N, C-alpha and C positions, 0 to 999 in steps of 0.2 A: 773525932770529938771536934765542936762547933767551937768556934774559937773568931770566927769572926759575924758582924751581926746581920741578919736577914738580908735579902736583898730589898724586899719588901712586902708588904701582905695582898694577899689576893682574898676576895671573901666571893664565895660562892651560895646559892638559894635555889636547893633543889626542889624537883617536883613531890609534893603533901608537907613542906617542913613551912615552920613559920617564921623560923629565924636561919640566919646566912651563919656559914662554916667559916671561921676565921682562917688560914692557914698562913703562919710564919713563912716564904717562900725563903730558899737559899740559892744562889748560883743563878742566873739569867732568870730575871722576872718575863712570864710570857707577852707580848703587846696586845694589845687589844683585840689588833687583827685577826692573830696566833688563836686569842679566844673563841669570834666570831668564827674560826675556820673548825675549831673544834667542835662547837656548842654543832653548828649545821651538820656536820660529818659524825657527830657521837663516837670521837672519838676518844680510846683510855689512853690517860694521859700520866706518866711516873713522874714526881714531884718530889725535890727534897727539902723538906720542913725540921720544924725543929719545936720543941713548947718551951713556956717561959717556965724558967727553974731546973731544965732536965738538960744535960748537957749531950751532944751529938745531936746528930742529924739522924732520918729517919728516910726511906722510901715510902711514900703514900699517894698508890694507882687512883684517879678521878676517871668517873665514866661522864665525858660529858654528854649523854647523851640526854641524863637526868638534872642537866643544870637549865635552869630556866633564864637566871639571872647572873651576870657576874662582873667584879668590878676590883678595881688595881684601888692604891693605894701606899703611898711611902713606909716604909716602917719606920716604928715610931714605939718609943720607951713608955709613952706614956698610956694611961687606960685606953686598952682597945672599947668600942662603943660598934653593934649592929643596930640596923634598924629593919 
């Protein structure tokens, strides 16, 4: 069960999508350099994430081969928006 706040937010824009996917990441946040490496190599990465209002975390696999843009942000409890 997740008792700690997420360590940050990861925004991902995938090929063919108009809106970003927003992931609430738990544990160590990836660095910008790590994201670049994953995108260049098309790496599949396992992340621990959670959904607002649901207990616990779960493993989410991301295929960075299909990610065309990514950004990191600190976690906030205020409204999440994407652009």
